[in-house]
mmCIF file of the N, C-alpha and C atoms, coordinates in Angstrom:
data_MODEL
# 
_entry.id   MODEL 
# 
loop_
_atom_site.group_PDB 
_atom_site.id 
_atom_site.type_symbol 
_atom_site.label_atom_id 
_atom_site.label_alt_id 
_atom_site.label_comp_id 
_atom_site.label_asym_id 
_atom_site.label_entity_id 
_atom_site.label_seq_id 
_atom_site.pdbx_PDB_ins_code 
_atom_site.Cartn_x 
_atom_site.Cartn_y 
_atom_site.Cartn_z 
_atom_site.occupancy 
_atom_site.B_iso_or_equiv 
_atom_site.pdbx_formal_charge 
_atom_site.auth_seq_id 
_atom_site.auth_comp_id 
_atom_site.auth_asym_id 
_atom_site.auth_atom_id 
_atom_site.pdbx_PDB_model_num 
ATOM 1   N N  . MET A 1 1  ? 240.549 -79.766 -166.712 1.00 0.00 ? 1  MET A N  1 
ATOM 2   C CA . MET A 1 1  ? 239.389 -79.690 -167.574 1.00 0.00 ? 1  MET A CA 1 
ATOM 3   C C  . MET A 1 1  ? 238.424 -78.667 -166.992 1.00 0.00 ? 1  MET A C  1 
ATOM 4   N N  . GLU A 1 2  ? 237.886 -77.846 -167.848 1.00 0.00 ? 2  GLU A N  1 
ATOM 5   C CA . GLU A 1 2  ? 236.863 -76.890 -167.429 1.00 0.00 ? 2  GLU A CA 1 
ATOM 6   C C  . GLU A 1 2  ? 235.598 -77.173 -168.214 1.00 0.00 ? 2  GLU A C  1 
ATOM 7   N N  . LEU A 1 3  ? 234.467 -76.981 -167.567 1.00 0.00 ? 3  LEU A N  1 
ATOM 8   C CA . LEU A 1 3  ? 233.182 -77.152 -168.221 1.00 0.00 ? 3  LEU A CA 1 
ATOM 9   C C  . LEU A 1 3  ? 232.421 -75.849 -168.129 1.00 0.00 ? 3  LEU A C  1 
ATOM 10  N N  . PHE A 1 4  ? 231.750 -75.496 -169.205 1.00 0.00 ? 4  PHE A N  1 
ATOM 11  C CA . PHE A 1 4  ? 230.932 -74.293 -169.241 1.00 0.00 ? 4  PHE A CA 1 
ATOM 12  C C  . PHE A 1 4  ? 229.519 -74.708 -169.586 1.00 0.00 ? 4  PHE A C  1 
ATOM 13  N N  . TYR A 1 5  ? 228.559 -74.107 -168.927 1.00 0.00 ? 5  TYR A N  1 
ATOM 14  C CA . TYR A 1 5  ? 227.156 -74.425 -169.161 1.00 0.00 ? 5  TYR A CA 1 
ATOM 15  C C  . TYR A 1 5  ? 226.386 -73.149 -169.448 1.00 0.00 ? 5  TYR A C  1 
ATOM 16  N N  . LEU A 1 6  ? 225.604 -73.189 -170.488 1.00 0.00 ? 6  LEU A N  1 
ATOM 17  C CA . LEU A 1 6  ? 224.684 -72.112 -170.793 1.00 0.00 ? 6  LEU A CA 1 
ATOM 18  C C  . LEU A 1 6  ? 223.309 -72.607 -170.371 1.00 0.00 ? 6  LEU A C  1 
ATOM 19  N N  . CYS A 1 7  ? 222.756 -71.985 -169.347 1.00 0.00 ? 7  CYS A N  1 
ATOM 20  C CA . CYS A 1 7  ? 221.503 -72.464 -168.760 1.00 0.00 ? 7  CYS A CA 1 
ATOM 21  C C  . CYS A 1 7  ? 220.508 -71.329 -168.618 1.00 0.00 ? 7  CYS A C  1 
ATOM 22  N N  . GLU A 1 8  ? 219.288 -71.693 -168.476 1.00 0.00 ? 8  GLU A N  1 
ATOM 23  C CA . GLU A 1 8  ? 218.243 -70.733 -168.176 1.00 0.00 ? 8  GLU A CA 1 
ATOM 24  C C  . GLU A 1 8  ? 217.840 -70.924 -166.719 1.00 0.00 ? 8  GLU A C  1 
ATOM 25  N N  . TYR A 1 9  ? 217.957 -69.872 -165.934 1.00 0.00 ? 9  TYR A N  1 
ATOM 26  C CA . TYR A 1 9  ? 217.563 -69.913 -164.529 1.00 0.00 ? 9  TYR A CA 1 
ATOM 27  C C  . TYR A 1 9  ? 216.046 -69.820 -164.472 1.00 0.00 ? 9  TYR A C  1 
ATOM 28  N N  . VAL A 1 10 ? 215.422 -70.803 -163.866 1.00 0.00 ? 10 VAL A N  1 
ATOM 29  C CA . VAL A 1 10 ? 213.965 -70.866 -163.837 1.00 0.00 ? 10 VAL A CA 1 
ATOM 30  C C  . VAL A 1 10 ? 213.421 -70.387 -162.495 1.00 0.00 ? 10 VAL A C  1 
ATOM 31  N N  . ASP A 1 11 ? 213.807 -71.042 -161.413 1.00 0.00 ? 11 ASP A N  1 
ATOM 32  C CA . ASP A 1 11 ? 213.360 -70.605 -160.096 1.00 0.00 ? 11 ASP A CA 1 
ATOM 33  C C  . ASP A 1 11 ? 214.135 -71.355 -159.025 1.00 0.00 ? 11 ASP A C  1 
ATOM 34  N N  . GLY A 1 12 ? 213.790 -71.109 -157.800 1.00 0.00 ? 12 GLY A N  1 
ATOM 35  C CA . GLY A 1 12 ? 214.440 -71.771 -156.672 1.00 0.00 ? 12 GLY A CA 1 
ATOM 36  C C  . GLY A 1 12 ? 215.464 -70.864 -156.016 1.00 0.00 ? 12 GLY A C  1 
ATOM 37  N N  . LYS A 1 13 ? 215.965 -71.309 -154.870 1.00 0.00 ? 13 LYS A N  1 
ATOM 38  C CA . LYS A 1 13 ? 216.985 -70.549 -154.160 1.00 0.00 ? 13 LYS A CA 1 
ATOM 39  C C  . LYS A 1 13 ? 218.345 -71.086 -154.582 1.00 0.00 ? 13 LYS A C  1 
ATOM 40  N N  . PHE A 1 14 ? 219.081 -70.290 -155.297 1.00 0.00 ? 14 PHE A N  1 
ATOM 41  C CA . PHE A 1 14 ? 220.355 -70.692 -155.864 1.00 0.00 ? 14 PHE A CA 1 
ATOM 42  C C  . PHE A 1 14 ? 221.377 -70.978 -154.765 1.00 0.00 ? 14 PHE A C  1 
ATOM 43  N N  . GLY A 1 15 ? 222.133 -72.068 -154.929 1.00 0.00 ? 15 GLY A N  1 
ATOM 44  C CA . GLY A 1 15 ? 223.186 -72.410 -153.980 1.00 0.00 ? 15 GLY A CA 1 
ATOM 45  C C  . GLY A 1 15 ? 222.727 -73.240 -152.800 1.00 0.00 ? 15 GLY A C  1 
ATOM 46  N N  . THR A 1 16 ? 221.548 -73.838 -152.887 1.00 0.00 ? 16 THR A N  1 
ATOM 47  C CA . THR A 1 16 ? 221.053 -74.646 -151.774 1.00 0.00 ? 16 THR A CA 1 
ATOM 48  C C  . THR A 1 16 ? 221.230 -76.137 -152.034 1.00 0.00 ? 16 THR A C  1 
ATOM 49  N N  . GLY A 1 17 ? 222.132 -76.487 -152.952 1.00 0.00 ? 17 GLY A N  1 
ATOM 50  C CA . GLY A 1 17 ? 222.351 -77.889 -153.302 1.00 0.00 ? 17 GLY A CA 1 
ATOM 51  C C  . GLY A 1 17 ? 222.900 -78.693 -152.142 1.00 0.00 ? 17 GLY A C  1 
ATOM 52  N N  . THR A 1 18 ? 222.836 -79.995 -152.287 1.00 0.00 ? 18 THR A N  1 
ATOM 53  C CA . THR A 1 18 ? 223.300 -80.874 -151.228 1.00 0.00 ? 18 THR A CA 1 
ATOM 54  C C  . THR A 1 18 ? 224.374 -81.841 -151.711 1.00 0.00 ? 18 THR A C  1 
ATOM 55  N N  . GLY A 1 19 ? 224.880 -81.652 -152.927 1.00 0.00 ? 19 GLY A N  1 
ATOM 56  C CA . GLY A 1 19 ? 225.895 -82.547 -153.473 1.00 0.00 ? 19 GLY A CA 1 
ATOM 57  C C  . GLY A 1 19 ? 227.229 -82.385 -152.759 1.00 0.00 ? 19 GLY A C  1 
ATOM 58  N N  . PRO A 1 20 ? 228.198 -83.258 -153.065 1.00 0.00 ? 20 PRO A N  1 
ATOM 59  C CA . PRO A 1 20 ? 229.491 -83.223 -152.381 1.00 0.00 ? 20 PRO A CA 1 
ATOM 60  C C  . PRO A 1 20 ? 230.246 -81.920 -152.619 1.00 0.00 ? 20 PRO A C  1 
ATOM 61  N N  . GLU A 1 21 ? 229.958 -81.227 -153.717 1.00 0.00 ? 21 GLU A N  1 
ATOM 62  C CA . GLU A 1 21 ? 230.647 -79.962 -153.974 1.00 0.00 ? 21 GLU A CA 1 
ATOM 63  C C  . GLU A 1 21 ? 230.270 -78.884 -152.960 1.00 0.00 ? 21 GLU A C  1 
ATOM 64  N N  . PHE A 1 22 ? 229.178 -79.084 -152.229 1.00 0.00 ? 22 PHE A N  1 
ATOM 65  C CA . PHE A 1 22 ? 228.756 -78.137 -151.204 1.00 0.00 ? 22 PHE A CA 1 
ATOM 66  C C  . PHE A 1 22 ? 229.117 -78.636 -149.807 1.00 0.00 ? 22 PHE A C  1 
ATOM 67  N N  . SER A 1 23 ? 229.775 -79.759 -149.734 1.00 0.00 ? 23 SER A N  1 
ATOM 68  C CA . SER A 1 23 ? 230.044 -80.419 -148.464 1.00 0.00 ? 23 SER A CA 1 
ATOM 69  C C  . SER A 1 23 ? 231.172 -79.756 -147.682 1.00 0.00 ? 23 SER A C  1 
ATOM 70  N N  . ASN A 1 24 ? 231.106 -79.863 -146.377 1.00 0.00 ? 24 ASN A N  1 
ATOM 71  C CA . ASN A 1 24 ? 232.215 -79.461 -145.515 1.00 0.00 ? 24 ASN A CA 1 
ATOM 72  C C  . ASN A 1 24 ? 233.047 -80.675 -145.127 1.00 0.00 ? 24 ASN A C  1 
ATOM 73  N N  . ASP A 1 25 ? 232.839 -81.775 -145.839 1.00 0.00 ? 25 ASP A N  1 
ATOM 74  C CA . ASP A 1 25 ? 233.561 -83.017 -145.575 1.00 0.00 ? 25 ASP A CA 1 
ATOM 75  C C  . ASP A 1 25 ? 235.063 -82.780 -145.730 1.00 0.00 ? 25 ASP A C  1 
ATOM 76  N N  . PRO A 1 26 ? 235.868 -83.159 -144.744 1.00 0.00 ? 26 PRO A N  1 
ATOM 77  C CA . PRO A 1 26 ? 237.319 -82.952 -144.820 1.00 0.00 ? 26 PRO A CA 1 
ATOM 78  C C  . PRO A 1 26 ? 237.969 -83.640 -146.020 1.00 0.00 ? 26 PRO A C  1 
ATOM 79  N N  . ASN A 1 27 ? 237.325 -84.669 -146.575 1.00 0.00 ? 27 ASN A N  1 
ATOM 80  C CA . ASN A 1 27 ? 237.879 -85.336 -147.755 1.00 0.00 ? 27 ASN A CA 1 
ATOM 81  C C  . ASN A 1 27 ? 237.904 -84.413 -148.979 1.00 0.00 ? 27 ASN A C  1 
ATOM 82  N N  . TYR A 1 28 ? 237.141 -83.340 -148.933 1.00 0.00 ? 28 TYR A N  1 
ATOM 83  C CA . TYR A 1 28 ? 237.068 -82.417 -150.058 1.00 0.00 ? 28 TYR A CA 1 
ATOM 84  C C  . TYR A 1 28 ? 237.851 -81.130 -149.820 1.00 0.00 ? 28 TYR A C  1 
ATOM 85  N N  . GLU A 1 29 ? 238.477 -80.975 -148.655 1.00 0.00 ? 29 GLU A N  1 
ATOM 86  C CA . GLU A 1 29 ? 239.097 -79.690 -148.332 1.00 0.00 ? 29 GLU A CA 1 
ATOM 87  C C  . GLU A 1 29 ? 240.268 -79.332 -149.237 1.00 0.00 ? 29 GLU A C  1 
ATOM 88  N N  . ASP A 1 30 ? 240.957 -80.320 -149.842 1.00 0.00 ? 30 ASP A N  1 
ATOM 89  C CA . ASP A 1 30 ? 242.067 -80.027 -150.742 1.00 0.00 ? 30 ASP A CA 1 
ATOM 90  C C  . ASP A 1 30 ? 241.620 -79.896 -152.195 1.00 0.00 ? 30 ASP A C  1 
ATOM 91  N N  . SER A 1 31 ? 240.335 -79.988 -152.432 1.00 0.00 ? 31 SER A N  1 
ATOM 92  C CA . SER A 1 31 ? 239.820 -79.938 -153.798 1.00 0.00 ? 31 SER A CA 1 
ATOM 93  C C  . SER A 1 31 ? 239.365 -78.549 -154.208 1.00 0.00 ? 31 SER A C  1 
ATOM 94  N N  . GLY A 1 32 ? 239.556 -77.566 -153.376 1.00 0.00 ? 32 GLY A N  1 
ATOM 95  C CA . GLY A 1 32 ? 239.075 -76.231 -153.701 1.00 0.00 ? 32 GLY A CA 1 
ATOM 96  C C  . GLY A 1 32 ? 237.615 -76.081 -153.347 1.00 0.00 ? 32 GLY A C  1 
ATOM 97  N N  . LYS A 1 33 ? 237.044 -75.021 -153.771 1.00 0.00 ? 33 LYS A N  1 
ATOM 98  C CA . LYS A 1 33 ? 235.640 -74.734 -153.474 1.00 0.00 ? 33 LYS A CA 1 
ATOM 99  C C  . LYS A 1 33 ? 234.850 -74.678 -154.768 1.00 0.00 ? 33 LYS A C  1 
ATOM 100 N N  . TYR A 1 34 ? 233.650 -75.147 -154.713 1.00 0.00 ? 34 TYR A N  1 
ATOM 101 C CA . TYR A 1 34 ? 232.719 -75.037 -155.823 1.00 0.00 ? 34 TYR A CA 1 
ATOM 102 C C  . TYR A 1 34 ? 231.750 -73.930 -155.437 1.00 0.00 ? 34 TYR A C  1 
ATOM 103 N N  . ILE A 1 35 ? 231.908 -72.787 -156.060 1.00 0.00 ? 35 ILE A N  1 
ATOM 104 C CA . ILE A 1 35 ? 231.067 -71.647 -155.728 1.00 0.00 ? 35 ILE A CA 1 
ATOM 105 C C  . ILE A 1 35 ? 230.330 -71.220 -156.993 1.00 0.00 ? 35 ILE A C  1 
ATOM 106 N N  . PRO A 1 36 ? 229.130 -71.755 -157.192 1.00 0.00 ? 36 PRO A N  1 
ATOM 107 C CA . PRO A 1 36 ? 228.374 -71.391 -158.394 1.00 0.00 ? 36 PRO A CA 1 
ATOM 108 C C  . PRO A 1 36 ? 227.963 -69.927 -158.344 1.00 0.00 ? 36 PRO A C  1 
ATOM 109 N N  . GLU A 1 37 ? 227.805 -69.377 -159.504 1.00 0.00 ? 37 GLU A N  1 
ATOM 110 C CA . GLU A 1 37 ? 227.451 -67.964 -159.597 1.00 0.00 ? 37 GLU A CA 1 
ATOM 111 C C  . GLU A 1 37 ? 226.547 -67.754 -160.806 1.00 0.00 ? 37 GLU A C  1 
ATOM 112 N N  . ILE A 1 38 ? 225.517 -66.969 -160.639 1.00 0.00 ? 38 ILE A N  1 
ATOM 113 C CA . ILE A 1 38 ? 224.668 -66.590 -161.764 1.00 0.00 ? 38 ILE A CA 1 
ATOM 114 C C  . ILE A 1 38 ? 225.260 -65.329 -162.365 1.00 0.00 ? 38 ILE A C  1 
ATOM 115 N N  . VAL A 1 39 ? 225.533 -65.380 -163.658 1.00 0.00 ? 39 VAL A N  1 
ATOM 116 C CA . VAL A 1 39 ? 226.091 -64.234 -164.370 1.00 0.00 ? 39 VAL A CA 1 
ATOM 117 C C  . VAL A 1 39 ? 225.072 -63.804 -165.412 1.00 0.00 ? 39 VAL A C  1 
ATOM 118 N N  . LYS A 1 40 ? 224.738 -62.536 -165.405 1.00 0.00 ? 40 LYS A N  1 
ATOM 119 C CA . LYS A 1 40 ? 223.795 -62.032 -166.403 1.00 0.00 ? 40 LYS A CA 1 
ATOM 120 C C  . LYS A 1 40 ? 224.410 -62.161 -167.796 1.00 0.00 ? 40 LYS A C  1 
ATOM 121 N N  . LYS A 1 41 ? 223.569 -62.478 -168.738 1.00 0.00 ? 41 LYS A N  1 
ATOM 122 C CA . LYS A 1 41 ? 224.002 -62.704 -170.113 1.00 0.00 ? 41 LYS A CA 1 
ATOM 123 C C  . LYS A 1 41 ? 224.853 -61.548 -170.639 1.00 0.00 ? 41 LYS A C  1 
ATOM 124 N N  . GLU A 1 42 ? 224.443 -60.334 -170.347 1.00 0.00 ? 42 GLU A N  1 
ATOM 125 C CA . GLU A 1 42 ? 225.156 -59.166 -170.867 1.00 0.00 ? 42 GLU A CA 1 
ATOM 126 C C  . GLU A 1 42 ? 226.505 -58.941 -170.177 1.00 0.00 ? 42 GLU A C  1 
ATOM 127 N N  . ASP A 1 43 ? 226.763 -59.619 -169.062 1.00 0.00 ? 43 ASP A N  1 
ATOM 128 C CA . ASP A 1 43 ? 228.023 -59.435 -168.337 1.00 0.00 ? 43 ASP A CA 1 
ATOM 129 C C  . ASP A 1 43 ? 229.086 -60.473 -168.689 1.00 0.00 ? 43 ASP A C  1 
ATOM 130 N N  . VAL A 1 44 ? 228.725 -61.508 -169.432 1.00 0.00 ? 44 VAL A N  1 
ATOM 131 C CA . VAL A 1 44 ? 229.685 -62.567 -169.750 1.00 0.00 ? 44 VAL A CA 1 
ATOM 132 C C  . VAL A 1 44 ? 230.874 -62.018 -170.524 1.00 0.00 ? 44 VAL A C  1 
ATOM 133 N N  . LYS A 1 45 ? 230.647 -61.049 -171.394 1.00 0.00 ? 45 LYS A N  1 
ATOM 134 C CA . LYS A 1 45 ? 231.735 -60.499 -172.204 1.00 0.00 ? 45 LYS A CA 1 
ATOM 135 C C  . LYS A 1 45 ? 232.828 -59.859 -171.357 1.00 0.00 ? 45 LYS A C  1 
ATOM 136 N N  . ASP A 1 46 ? 232.518 -59.472 -170.122 1.00 0.00 ? 46 ASP A N  1 
ATOM 137 C CA . ASP A 1 46 ? 233.475 -58.801 -169.247 1.00 0.00 ? 46 ASP A CA 1 
ATOM 138 C C  . ASP A 1 46 ? 234.241 -59.763 -168.331 1.00 0.00 ? 46 ASP A C  1 
ATOM 139 N N  . ILE A 1 47 ? 233.989 -61.056 -168.446 1.00 0.00 ? 47 ILE A N  1 
ATOM 140 C CA . ILE A 1 47 ? 234.613 -62.045 -167.576 1.00 0.00 ? 47 ILE A CA 1 
ATOM 141 C C  . ILE A 1 47 ? 235.807 -62.671 -168.301 1.00 0.00 ? 47 ILE A C  1 
ATOM 142 N N  . LEU A 1 48 ? 236.892 -62.882 -167.575 1.00 0.00 ? 48 LEU A N  1 
ATOM 143 C CA . LEU A 1 48 ? 238.051 -63.561 -168.136 1.00 0.00 ? 48 LEU A CA 1 
ATOM 144 C C  . LEU A 1 48 ? 237.751 -65.060 -168.204 1.00 0.00 ? 48 LEU A C  1 
ATOM 145 N N  . ILE A 1 49 ? 237.638 -65.567 -169.409 1.00 0.00 ? 49 ILE A N  1 
ATOM 146 C CA . ILE A 1 49 ? 237.438 -67.000 -169.640 1.00 0.00 ? 49 ILE A CA 1 
ATOM 147 C C  . ILE A 1 49 ? 238.567 -67.443 -170.557 1.00 0.00 ? 49 ILE A C  1 
ATOM 148 N N  . LEU A 1 50 ? 239.317 -68.420 -170.103 1.00 0.00 ? 50 LEU A N  1 
ATOM 149 C CA . LEU A 1 50 ? 240.442 -68.927 -170.888 1.00 0.00 ? 50 LEU A CA 1 
ATOM 150 C C  . LEU A 1 50 ? 240.230 -70.396 -171.186 1.00 0.00 ? 50 LEU A C  1 
ATOM 151 N N  . PRO A 1 51 ? 240.614 -70.875 -172.323 1.00 0.00 ? 51 PRO A N  1 
ATOM 152 C CA . PRO A 1 51 ? 241.230 -70.145 -173.414 1.00 0.00 ? 51 PRO A CA 1 
ATOM 153 C C  . PRO A 1 51 ? 240.227 -69.207 -174.075 1.00 0.00 ? 51 PRO A C  1 
ATOM 154 N N  . LEU A 1 52 ? 240.751 -68.199 -174.743 1.00 0.00 ? 52 LEU A N  1 
ATOM 155 C CA . LEU A 1 52 ? 239.885 -67.202 -175.372 1.00 0.00 ? 52 LEU A CA 1 
ATOM 156 C C  . LEU A 1 52 ? 238.943 -67.830 -176.399 1.00 0.00 ? 52 LEU A C  1 
ATOM 157 N N  . GLU A 1 53 ? 239.387 -68.917 -177.026 1.00 0.00 ? 53 GLU A N  1 
ATOM 158 C CA . GLU A 1 53 ? 238.523 -69.602 -177.995 1.00 0.00 ? 53 GLU A CA 1 
ATOM 159 C C  . GLU A 1 53 ? 237.264 -70.134 -177.319 1.00 0.00 ? 53 GLU A C  1 
ATOM 160 N N  . ALA A 1 54 ? 237.392 -70.569 -176.078 1.00 0.00 ? 54 ALA A N  1 
ATOM 161 C CA . ALA A 1 54 ? 236.228 -71.051 -175.335 1.00 0.00 ? 54 ALA A CA 1 
ATOM 162 C C  . ALA A 1 54 ? 235.267 -69.903 -175.073 1.00 0.00 ? 54 ALA A C  1 
ATOM 163 N N  . LYS A 1 55 ? 235.803 -68.744 -174.718 1.00 0.00 ? 55 LYS A N  1 
ATOM 164 C CA . LYS A 1 55 ? 234.954 -67.572 -174.473 1.00 0.00 ? 55 LYS A CA 1 
ATOM 165 C C  . LYS A 1 55 ? 234.235 -67.165 -175.758 1.00 0.00 ? 55 LYS A C  1 
ATOM 166 N N  . GLU A 1 56 ? 234.962 -67.132 -176.868 1.00 0.00 ? 56 GLU A N  1 
ATOM 167 C CA . GLU A 1 56 ? 234.349 -66.754 -178.145 1.00 0.00 ? 56 GLU A CA 1 
ATOM 168 C C  . GLU A 1 56 ? 233.226 -67.719 -178.512 1.00 0.00 ? 56 GLU A C  1 
ATOM 169 N N  . ARG A 1 57 ? 233.461 -68.994 -178.331 1.00 0.00 ? 57 ARG A N  1 
ATOM 170 C CA . ARG A 1 57 ? 232.443 -70.003 -178.652 1.00 0.00 ? 57 ARG A CA 1 
ATOM 171 C C  . ARG A 1 57 ? 231.231 -69.862 -177.740 1.00 0.00 ? 57 ARG A C  1 
ATOM 172 N N  . PHE A 1 58 ? 231.497 -69.615 -176.464 1.00 0.00 ? 58 PHE A N  1 
ATOM 173 C CA . PHE A 1 58 ? 230.422 -69.444 -175.493 1.00 0.00 ? 58 PHE A CA 1 
ATOM 174 C C  . PHE A 1 58 ? 229.557 -68.241 -175.880 1.00 0.00 ? 58 PHE A C  1 
ATOM 175 N N  . LEU A 1 59 ? 230.203 -67.121 -176.244 1.00 0.00 ? 59 LEU A N  1 
ATOM 176 C CA . LEU A 1 59 ? 229.459 -65.927 -176.646 1.00 0.00 ? 59 LEU A CA 1 
ATOM 177 C C  . LEU A 1 59 ? 228.644 -66.185 -177.908 1.00 0.00 ? 59 LEU A C  1 
ATOM 178 N N  . GLU A 1 60 ? 229.209 -66.931 -178.850 1.00 0.00 ? 60 GLU A N  1 
ATOM 179 C CA . GLU A 1 60 ? 228.472 -67.286 -180.058 1.00 0.00 ? 60 GLU A CA 1 
ATOM 180 C C  . GLU A 1 60 ? 227.252 -68.134 -179.724 1.00 0.00 ? 60 GLU A C  1 
ATOM 181 N N  . ASP A 1 61 ? 227.430 -69.106 -178.850 1.00 0.00 ? 61 ASP A N  1 
ATOM 182 C CA . ASP A 1 61 ? 226.318 -69.973 -178.447 1.00 0.00 ? 61 ASP A CA 1 
ATOM 183 C C  . ASP A 1 61 ? 225.233 -69.188 -177.726 1.00 0.00 ? 61 ASP A C  1 
ATOM 184 N N  . MET A 1 62 ? 225.627 -68.193 -176.946 1.00 0.00 ? 62 MET A N  1 
ATOM 185 C CA . MET A 1 62 ? 224.642 -67.389 -176.217 1.00 0.00 ? 62 MET A CA 1 
ATOM 186 C C  . MET A 1 62 ? 223.711 -66.642 -177.168 1.00 0.00 ? 62 MET A C  1 
ATOM 187 N N  . GLU A 1 63 ? 224.221 -66.242 -178.317 1.00 0.00 ? 63 GLU A N  1 
ATOM 188 C CA . GLU A 1 63 ? 223.395 -65.500 -179.276 1.00 0.00 ? 63 GLU A CA 1 
ATOM 189 C C  . GLU A 1 63 ? 222.196 -66.302 -179.738 1.00 0.00 ? 63 GLU A C  1 
ATOM 190 N N  . SER A 1 64 ? 222.336 -67.617 -179.782 1.00 0.00 ? 64 SER A N  1 
ATOM 191 C CA . SER A 1 64 ? 221.232 -68.452 -180.258 1.00 0.00 ? 64 SER A CA 1 
ATOM 192 C C  . SER A 1 64 ? 220.337 -68.939 -179.120 1.00 0.00 ? 64 SER A C  1 
ATOM 193 N N  . PHE A 1 65 ? 220.653 -68.585 -177.880 1.00 0.00 ? 65 PHE A N  1 
ATOM 194 C CA . PHE A 1 65 ? 219.907 -69.044 -176.715 1.00 0.00 ? 65 PHE A CA 1 
ATOM 195 C C  . PHE A 1 65 ? 218.747 -68.139 -176.432 1.00 0.00 ? 65 PHE A C  1 
# 
């Protein structure tokens, strides 16, 4: 399952969270890494998002944001 979020960045230092996705706990080492990234609105069209229907819907939703 993949989740996509359309958000407005307000302020703060990005990536300073303390949740388990940022943990170095060995129980999470086989779960991959959670590396959040801020992507400029105009750059989303250049990112590979699959399935393509999800990308199309995301781009449509961005127009109304």
